[in-house]
KOLTOR-250916 format. One line per field, with one value per residue: x, y, z of N, C-alpha, C in turn; residue number from 1. Coordinates in steps of 0.05 Angstrom, whole numbers. Example, Ala and Ser with C-alpha at 12.3 -4.5 7.8 and 13.67 -1.06 7.14 Angstrom:
2
nu: c(264;257);
nv: c(-114;-45);
nw: c(156;142);
cau: c(246;273);
cav: c(-90;-21);
caw: c(156;143);
cu: c(264;258);
cv: c(-66;1);
cw: c(156;157);
resi: c(1;2);
This chain:
322
nu: c(42;101;129;187;168;116;56;21;-48;-62;-29;-39;-30;-39;-16;24;0;8;-37;-80;-82;-107;-136;-191;-189;-156;-186;-230;-202;-180;-228;-243;-212;-157;-89;-49;-43;-20;4;1;61;107;144;209;229;182;160;197;193;142;98;30;-6;21;12;-40;-36;-9;-45;-70;-106;-155;-157;-159;-108;-49;-16;25;71;95;157;198;262;330;372;409;408;364;323;324;308;255;234;231;190;147;143;124;73;47;57;61;99;155;162;208;214;238;225;191;177;168;186;197;210;254;291;312;343;315;266;261;311;348;361;404;447;466;497;487;432;433;457;417;377;403;411;357;337;369;347;293;245;207;195;231;219;229;212;222;245;255;301;338;337;334;388;411;396;388;363;373;424;415;375;403;439;406;381;425;435;393;340;274;240;225;197;186;176;164;183;225;250;249;206;162;97;84;85;102;106;165;167;209;249;231;233;287;307;281;309;358;358;342;299;228;198;160;118;105;66;26;-16;-77;-125;-157;-145;-93;-59;-41;-5;36;59;76;112;150;163;153;133;88;37;29;-20;-38;-58;-101;-138;-163;-224;-242;-240;-259;-224;-185;-213;-232;-186;-159;-196;-193;-141;-143;-185;-188;-230;-266;-296;-356;-359;-371;-439;-472;-502;-476;-427;-442;-462;-415;-384;-411;-404;-350;-346;-372;-336;-292;-314;-319;-266;-238;-270;-327;-318;-266;-274;-315;-287;-244;-274;-288;-249;-251;-305;-306;-273;-300;-345;-326;-330;-383;-447;-463;-426;-391;-423;-440;-392;-382;-426;-414;-366;-383;-410;-422;-432;-442;-492;-509;-475;-491;-544;-536;-508;-546;-586;-560;-550;-601;-613;-574;-577;-617);
nv: c(360;347;300;291;322;319;339;320;312;310;292;239;173;110;47;-1;-67;-135;-179;-147;-91;-85;-68;-57;-43;2;38;48;69;116;143;153;194;187;208;185;123;54;-1;-73;-108;-123;-173;-166;-208;-233;-192;-186;-235;-237;-254;-277;-264;-221;-182;-167;-143;-96;-67;-6;24;74;90;139;186;206;140;94;44;-13;-49;-108;-139;-162;-154;-105;-95;-126;-103;-51;-63;-83;-36;-3;-28;-21;35;44;28;69;86;135;138;98;51;21;-40;-50;-70;-113;-168;-222;-290;-321;-281;-252;-293;-294;-251;-206;-152;-135;-157;-130;-87;-104;-97;-42;-20;-52;-40;14;10;-15;25;67;44;37;91;112;89;105;158;176;193;157;119;93;42;23;-8;0;-28;-91;-123;-110;-106;-87;-36;8;47;102;102;70;101;148;128;109;156;187;157;172;168;195;200;173;121;101;48;39;-9;-67;-118;-167;-160;-164;-151;-141;-116;-48;7;44;108;142;125;141;196;203;190;230;275;265;264;301;294;283;249;193;172;110;62;42;80;80;107;168;208;197;214;270;267;234;268;310;286;262;296;283;283;262;214;143;94;28;-29;-10;8;-35;-59;-10;41;92;114;143;189;210;220;257;299;309;325;373;403;390;363;306;263;222;150;105;83;20;6;35;10;-40;-27;-7;-52;-85;-56;-61;-115;-119;-90;-124;-169;-147;-137;-186;-229;-271;-319;-314;-266;-277;-312;-279;-239;-260;-248;-192;-180;-197;-158;-110;-116;-122;-122;-111;-131;-199;-210;-254;-298;-280;-281;-336;-353;-325;-348;-396;-382;-381;-349;-283;-262;-292;-275;-222;-226;-246;-204;-163;-183;-186;-130;-114;-136;-122;-81;-96);
nw: c(-24;-61;-104;-138;-197;-190;-163;-106;-87;-33;30;44;39;6;27;-9;-14;-16;-51;-38;-55;-107;-171;-161;-107;-107;-138;-102;-59;-80;-93;-42;-28;-23;-30;-61;-92;-95;-131;-120;-103;-155;-186;-214;-247;-264;-294;-335;-361;-379;-347;-341;-298;-277;-315;-305;-256;-270;-296;-301;-327;-339;-286;-235;-233;-193;-202;-168;-183;-155;-153;-145;-131;-139;-173;-206;-262;-282;-252;-274;-326;-316;-293;-338;-367;-332;-331;-382;-377;-355;-303;-252;-214;-197;-150;-106;-73;-11;36;44;85;79;80;31;-4;20;21;-30;-30;-36;-25;43;54;25;58;86;55;35;-5;-51;-54;-66;-117;-146;-145;-172;-222;-239;-238;-278;-322;-328;-334;-299;-229;-180;-124;-56;-12;54;114;185;197;191;238;310;323;278;259;208;177;167;143;98;73;61;24;-18;-34;-50;-95;-127;-111;-106;-63;1;37;102;142;208;233;245;202;227;263;232;228;280;347;366;323;309;311;317;283;234;240;246;194;164;183;161;104;43;10;2;58;76;126;157;191;244;241;257;261;242;281;298;258;256;300;281;241;272;309;276;234;182;112;89;103;107;100;117;137;168;132;110;88;102;72;82;119;93;71;120;148;117;121;177;183;154;179;233;252;271;231;232;240;186;173;185;138;99;98;79;29;4;6;-29;-76;-81;-90;-140;-171;-168;-195;-246;-260;-252;-259;-241;-211;-187;-161;-122;-88;-69;-45;3;44;42;55;108;131;121;152;202;273;275;299;293;254;252;240;191;162;160;127;78;65;46;0;-70;-113;-142;-133;-91;-50;-48;-30;21;45;41;75;123;131;140;189;224;262;293);
cau: c(69;111;150;196;153;87;43;-1;-71;-59;-7;-48;-22;-45;7;21;-4;4;-62;-100;-83;-110;-150;-215;-183;-146;-208;-244;-184;-179;-253;-245;-194;-128;-73;-33;-46;2;-3;15;90;109;170;223;231;156;156;214;185;114;78;3;-17;33;0;-64;-28;1;-67;-80;-120;-179;-155;-151;-78;-27;-14;51;74;119;172;219;282;355;392;405;401;338;305;322;290;228;224;224;164;128;139;109;45;34;62;71;123;163;170;224;207;260;214;175;189;161;209;203;222;280;309;324;358;298;250;277;337;367;371;429;467;460;511;470;407;439;462;391;363;419;405;329;336;381;330;266;242;189;208;236;216;238;199;241;238;273;325;332;330;343;417;421;378;404;346;387;446;402;361;424;451;389;377;449;432;373;311;260;226;230;176;198;159;179;188;246;240;244;181;140;76;78;97;96;122;182;167;235;265;222;243;317;311;272;331;382;355;328;276;205;197;132;117;86;65;10;-37;-103;-149;-150;-134;-64;-44;-25;18;60;71;90;134;171;168;150;119;63;35;20;-39;-41;-78;-124;-157;-177;-252;-247;-229;-265;-202;-172;-226;-235;-158;-155;-213;-183;-117;-150;-205;-188;-256;-266;-321;-366;-353;-392;-460;-472;-512;-455;-407;-453;-464;-390;-374;-424;-391;-324;-351;-377;-311;-277;-326;-313;-238;-227;-290;-343;-306;-244;-285;-328;-266;-230;-292;-290;-234;-259;-330;-300;-262;-321;-365;-312;-339;-412;-461;-470;-405;-380;-442;-439;-368;-387;-443;-400;-345;-396;-424;-409;-439;-444;-518;-510;-461;-507;-567;-525;-502;-571;-599;-543;-555;-628;-616;-551;-585;-643);
cav: c(349;341;281;299;345;312;348;302;325;311;276;214;154;82;29;-25;-91;-159;-192;-129;-65;-88;-45;-50;-30;28;56;56;85;142;155;161;218;181;225;169;94;40;-28;-95;-110;-140;-185;-160;-230;-237;-172;-191;-258;-232;-270;-267;-251;-194;-164;-158;-124;-72;-54;18;39;85;98;166;187;188;114;84;16;-24;-73;-118;-156;-159;-150;-78;-96;-137;-82;-30;-73;-83;-10;7;-39;-7;62;43;22;93;93;162;133;70;46;-3;-52;-57;-74;-137;-187;-249;-308;-328;-257;-247;-316;-288;-226;-184;-141;-124;-167;-108;-70;-115;-91;-15;-15;-64;-26;38;3;-19;51;81;32;43;119;117;76;116;188;182;192;130;120;69;36;8;-12;11;-45;-120;-129;-88;-104;-76;-12;24;62;127;95;61;124;166;114;109;184;194;143;184;164;220;200;149;112;86;33;40;-35;-82;-142;-188;-154;-167;-129;-142;-95;-20;20;64;132;155;117;157;223;202;190;256;293;256;267;325;287;276;225;184;156;87;45;48;100;65;125;196;225;192;225;294;260;225;291;326;272;255;316;271;300;250;189;120;78;3;-49;4;14;-60;-57;16;63;118;123;163;215;219;229;282;319;315;341;400;419;384;351;276;254;197;124;98;66;-8;6;46;-11;-61;-16;-6;-80;-95;-43;-74;-141;-115;-84;-149;-185;-133;-139;-211;-250;-277;-340;-303;-245;-289;-322;-257;-224;-270;-233;-164;-178;-199;-133;-90;-119;-127;-108;-108;-154;-219;-212;-281;-313;-270;-292;-365;-354;-316;-368;-418;-371;-389;-330;-255;-259;-304;-257;-199;-232;-250;-178;-148;-195;-177;-102;-111;-146;-116;-63;-106);
caw: c(-24;-87;-107;-165;-207;-188;-137;-95;-78;-4;40;56;17;11;26;-26;1;-34;-49;-29;-69;-135;-185;-148;-81;-114;-146;-79;-42;-93;-90;-14;-24;-21;-48;-78;-89;-106;-139;-106;-112;-179;-190;-238;-266;-276;-313;-358;-375;-387;-332;-346;-274;-273;-333;-293;-234;-282;-309;-286;-346;-330;-259;-229;-228;-201;-191;-167;-187;-139;-164;-127;-144;-128;-193;-216;-291;-285;-242;-294;-348;-305;-290;-364;-373;-315;-340;-407;-369;-346;-276;-245;-197;-193;-122;-103;-48;5;62;48;105;73;77;3;-17;31;14;-55;-27;-45;-4;66;53;14;79;96;34;26;-31;-74;-55;-82;-145;-158;-149;-192;-248;-246;-244;-304;-343;-330;-332;-277;-203;-168;-94;-42;12;69;142;205;194;191;266;328;323;253;253;190;159;159;124;72;61;49;2;-42;-42;-65;-120;-143;-102;-103;-39;18;57;125;160;233;245;232;187;246;275;212;232;308;364;361;303;320;294;318;260;212;246;240;165;155;188;146;75;35;-6;19;73;82;150;156;216;268;237;259;261;233;302;300;235;265;318;266;229;292;321;257;214;156;93;84;120;92;116;104;147;178;110;101;93;114;56;94;135;77;72;147;156;102;133;203;180;144;195;262;260;267;219;243;227;168;184;174;110;82;97;62;2;-8;2;-55;-98;-82;-103;-168;-184;-171;-216;-271;-268;-248;-265;-217;-193;-170;-144;-100;-71;-57;-29;31;64;43;69;136;139;119;174;227;296;276;311;273;233;252;224;163;150;155;104;55;58;31;-23;-96;-135;-135;-124;-65;-31;-47;-13;47;55;46;98;145;136;150;215;240;284;306);
cu: c(77;132;161;181;124;76;19;-23;-71;-37;-16;-47;-30;-20;2;18;-9;-22;-85;-103;-85;-127;-175;-210;-174;-167;-224;-228;-182;-205;-257;-225;-166;-112;-56;-38;-24;-7;8;42;90;140;184;225;204;151;172;206;156;95;50;-9;-4;20;-25;-58;-20;-21;-78;-97;-147;-179;-148;-122;-72;-30;16;51;99;131;192;236;308;378;389;396;372;317;302;304;261;216;217;196;142;122;122;79;32;38;72;97;130;175;186;220;232;250;198;189;185;184;216;215;250;300;324;340;342;282;268;305;358;375;398;452;461;474;496;444;411;444;436;377;377;412;376;326;348;364;304;266;224;204;209;234;225;222;216;230;259;301;317;322;339;373;429;402;394;388;359;408;434;389;381;435;432;382;401;448;409;344;298;244;229;205;190;176;175;181;211;234;233;217;158;121;69;91;89;115;139;183;192;253;258;233;273;322;303;295;355;381;339;304;252;205;168;134;97;88;48;-8;-63;-128;-139;-137;-104;-47;-28;-2;41;74;87;114;156;180;165;132;92;63;24;3;-42;-64;-103;-145;-170;-207;-261;-234;-237;-242;-187;-186;-229;-208;-153;-171;-203;-159;-123;-166;-203;-214;-256;-294;-330;-358;-376;-413;-460;-481;-493;-434;-417;-454;-436;-378;-386;-411;-363;-326;-356;-353;-293;-287;-318;-284;-226;-246;-303;-330;-285;-255;-299;-308;-253;-248;-294;-275;-244;-286;-325;-289;-283;-341;-353;-324;-369;-424;-470;-449;-393;-398;-443;-415;-371;-404;-430;-379;-357;-409;-408;-417;-441;-472;-523;-498;-478;-530;-559;-520;-525;-586;-585;-549;-582;-631;-594;-558;-608;-636);
cv: c(342;319;283;324;340;321;330;320;329;291;250;193;126;64;6;-50;-114;-172;-174;-104;-70;-65;-38;-34;-1;48;66;74;114;157;166;184;212;196;209;139;80;11;-47;-96;-129;-148;-176;-183;-235;-216;-178;-215;-259;-251;-259;-252;-224;-173;-151;-138;-96;-56;-30;36;48;94;127;168;207;160;105;54;6;-48;-82;-137;-150;-154;-123;-78;-105;-116;-59;-38;-73;-56;3;-2;-24;21;63;38;47;100;121;159;104;68;20;-15;-61;-62;-99;-159;-216;-268;-315;-306;-253;-269;-310;-262;-202;-172;-129;-136;-148;-89;-79;-108;-63;-10;-26;-49;0;33;-2;8;67;70;38;72;126;107;91;146;196;179;164;135;93;66;16;5;2;-3;-74;-130;-107;-85;-91;-54;6;40;88;121;87;84;142;154;115;135;193;181;153;181;192;223;173;145;95;74;29;13;-48;-106;-163;-184;-163;-144;-129;-118;-68;-9;41;89;148;149;134;186;224;204;218;277;289;261;292;320;283;249;218;166;134;70;57;74;83;81;152;212;219;205;250;289;250;248;306;311;265;276;306;288;288;225;167;101;51;-13;-35;9;-12;-59;-29;39;90;130;145;189;227;232;255;305;327;332;370;416;411;372;321;270;228;173;119;80;38;-9;17;25;-32;-52;-16;-34;-91;-81;-55;-101;-138;-106;-108;-166;-173;-138;-167;-235;-259;-298;-328;-282;-256;-299;-300;-240;-235;-254;-203;-161;-179;-173;-111;-91;-125;-110;-104;-134;-173;-224;-240;-299;-305;-282;-321;-369;-346;-336;-393;-409;-378;-370;-302;-251;-270;-287;-232;-203;-235;-222;-162;-158;-186;-148;-98;-118;-136;-99;-72;-118);
cw: c(-53;-85;-137;-173;-204;-161;-130;-84;-48;5;54;34;26;7;5;-9;-18;-30;-41;-48;-99;-148;-170;-122;-88;-122;-122;-61;-54;-90;-60;-8;-19;-40;-67;-72;-103;-111;-118;-117;-135;-181;-215;-258;-279;-298;-340;-374;-382;-374;-336;-323;-269;-291;-320;-271;-246;-295;-293;-305;-334;-300;-255;-221;-206;-188;-191;-171;-174;-152;-142;-141;-130;-147;-207;-246;-296;-274;-260;-317;-340;-303;-318;-373;-357;-324;-365;-402;-358;-317;-272;-228;-199;-166;-120;-75;-35;33;66;65;98;68;48;-12;-7;24;-11;-54;-35;-21;18;68;43;35;91;78;22;-1;-55;-76;-71;-111;-159;-165;-171;-220;-257;-253;-271;-327;-349;-326;-308;-250;-193;-138;-82;-17;28;98;160;204;194;217;285;330;298;243;235;171;149;138;98;58;48;24;-23;-52;-59;-93;-137;-135;-97;-77;-25;35;76;141;186;248;231;217;206;261;258;217;263;323;356;340;317;302;295;294;236;216;239;210;155;160;170;115;68;18;13;33;82;105;148;181;237;265;236;258;252;255;307;281;243;283;303;252;249;303;302;238;185;138;84;102;101;110;101;115;158;157;99;109;104;98;66;111;120;77;100;157;142;115;161;202;171;165;225;272;253;257;231;227;208;182;170;145;91;77;77;33;-11;-12;-23;-79;-103;-97;-133;-185;-189;-193;-245;-280;-267;-253;-239;-199;-175;-151;-118;-79;-56;-39;0;51;66;59;99;146;140;143;202;249;297;287;289;252;231;235;196;148;142;130;77;47;44;4;-49;-119;-124;-123;-96;-43;-27;-28;15;61;60;71;124;152;148;180;235;265;299;334);
resi: c(1;2;3;4;5;6;7;8;9;10;11;12;13;14;15;16;17;18;19;20;21;22;23;24;25;26;27;28;29;30;31;32;33;34;35;36;37;38;39;40;41;42;43;44;45;46;47;48;49;50;51;52;53;54;55;56;57;58;59;60;61;62;63;64;65;66;67;68;69;70;71;72;73;74;75;76;77;78;79;80;81;82;83;84;85;86;87;88;89;90;91;92;93;94;95;96;97;98;99;100;101;102;103;104;105;106;107;108;109;110;111;112;113;114;115;116;117;118;119;120;121;122;123;124;125;126;127;128;129;130;131;132;133;134;135;136;137;138;139;140;141;142;143;144;145;146;147;148;149;150;151;152;153;154;155;156;157;158;159;160;161;162;163;164;165;166;167;168;169;170;171;172;173;174;175;176;177;178;179;180;181;182;183;184;185;186;187;188;189;190;191;192;193;194;195;196;197;198;199;200;201;202;203;204;205;206;207;208;209;210;211;212;213;214;215;216;217;218;219;220;221;222;223;224;225;226;227;228;229;230;231;232;233;234;235;236;237;238;239;240;241;242;243;244;245;246;247;248;249;250;251;252;253;254;255;256;257;258;259;260;261;262;263;264;265;266;267;268;269;270;271;272;273;274;275;276;277;278;279;280;281;282;283;284;285;286;287;288;289;290;291;292;293;294;295;296;297;298;299;300;301;302;303;304;305;306;307;308;309;310;311;312;313;314;315;316;317;318;319;320;321;322);
C-alpha cells in the first residue's frame, strides 16, 4: 500500500496509543514485521513551547523507517507550526488526531471533538498540508455518538483539504473502547474517498484481518490494544494474510525473553527508574493468561530495579509450565 509517494512494506499498521507506543514499543513492533508505526500523540502547544517530555516523544533517531508522528490540537495556525517541527524530526507522515475520546482532550475542542466541526477539521488539514512536504493523514472515529455519525462527511472534507490517507476507528467517541466496532462505517468511508483507508477496531487475532479487508474494502488494517504485550500479532497477521496459515502463539519463554528486551530498551531510552515503573503494565500484558500471572504482577509491582524484575521473570518462566 502507498500513502502519498511512500510504499509500505505491508498493510499491517500499529495504532498510536498514549503512554504505550514509545520508542521501545515501536522498535519491537517494527522488528515483528509491522508495516508502519506511529508515535504517541503530541500536543501542538507542547511542540511550539518546547516541552521537554515532548522532545523525547519526537525522538525517532535510529528507528527503522517509516515512522509516523501524530499531533493534536484545534487551531489551524498552531497545528501548522507544530507540523513543521515534526517534519524536521524526520517523520515520514504527520498524522492528525481526530479520534481521541479522553475528556481532557475533547474539552479543548481537540481529538474526537473535531468530528463535531468538519469545517474546522478541514481547515486544520489544509493548513498543515500547506506547511509540510510529507504526507498528512487523519485518524478519526465513526462519529461523536450514534446520533451524529459523520465519518463519511468528515473524511470527504479532510481529503478535499489534502489528507493523503484516512484511518477510521469503527466506534463513536461516546463508546470510548467499549462495545463492538462498526466495520460498516469503515466501508462507507472507503466508498466515499479515493485515498487509502485504514480500518481500525476489533482486530484481536490474525484470523480476523482478512474479514476486515473483505467486509470494508480497506487498504490496510490498524492494530492497537491486541498488540499490548503481544507484538507477535504483527508478524502472525502479516503471515496469515500472505499464506493463509496461522502461526502458533509464542511460548512462555519467548514472552519472558521479549519482556526483558522491552525492559532493557526502556532502561536505555528512559533510565532505570522510569523503566521499572513503566514495565509494570507491560509485564502484566506479556504474561496475561499464563498460570501464575497474578502473583507475578504483584511481585513486579513491588520491584525497584531492572535486576529485580529480571529475576522475577526468570523465576516465573522456570515455573510457569510446572
